[in-house]
C-alpha angles and dihedrals in degrees: 000000000000122000118226131179088218142024119201127194138199115226116212113063091357107063097007144016133199119260091207115099108251096207093051091044092057094041091053091046092058089040088062093056133052089247124108116235110264105170142040128229086256091056091047091055092046092057092056094083092060095056127109123228115293131187107212137030088249092056092045094055093043088055094044095052090043089055094045090048092052092050090052092046090246126142104268093212087087088067099090092048090050094045090052094049092048096050090048087058102038117092114200091195091060094093139120136189115269114238112295094002101116091047090047092052093048089049092052091049091053089053099051140277123010132198137192119215111180135171095225142085120273097246098052097039092046088056090058094047092050091051090051091049092238102104090121101034096099132076090215133010122201121194131183105271111156093178086061092047095261110128122181126273132304082047107097091225097094092046089051091050093049095046091046093054091044092046091225128137117237094246090056094056140065132203126212122203146139100231120084090190096050112019104031095036091048092046093047088050093053094046098247123137110249137209116203116212104206106229094206095240132098115285125198117244113269143160099241109113116191121215090236136011123219130196089198139349084256086088100046090100087065094065106031 
């Protein structure tokens, strides 16, 4: 096992997952408009990596549906309506721990400082943390706030903010996350060790190599 002064976690699909059915959520979103469904939940997720920084959940979903519409050769003017419908149906409090996540977080807390580095706005992500009962579990929480100079991962900005507040050098910390594009690429660029939590879905080929690969957070204790 490696010794680290700080262990940082991603939130969505790392520590927690939505209990809402993603296919039903997307289908009901399109049903609430006059637009025929032109994407799947997988295609929606795949478009996230091509988005620029956004400040609010509304801006994020406007940009996301615009991107997916363009990929499907659909008029992107439908994006704001879809974003509104999606946000009306989405419940940020409908979340649960991923397998082994609570035990992994408790293990990390027992070993030292713990950080949260999440690609999401403070308001929405805090509602998830509160629902899980871990709002105060972290020594530092870093959210996506472009106006404050914190662009989303893979930018090094959120990692710099977290390590600065923890007063920990990059080579003394590890980041745990499910996204090779965001979590692992960002950690690598910052000089942190990284643990990739395999999300169990197809991933596009990339050059971002994690320090460790985990089938689930149940095995985190074997590496830290």
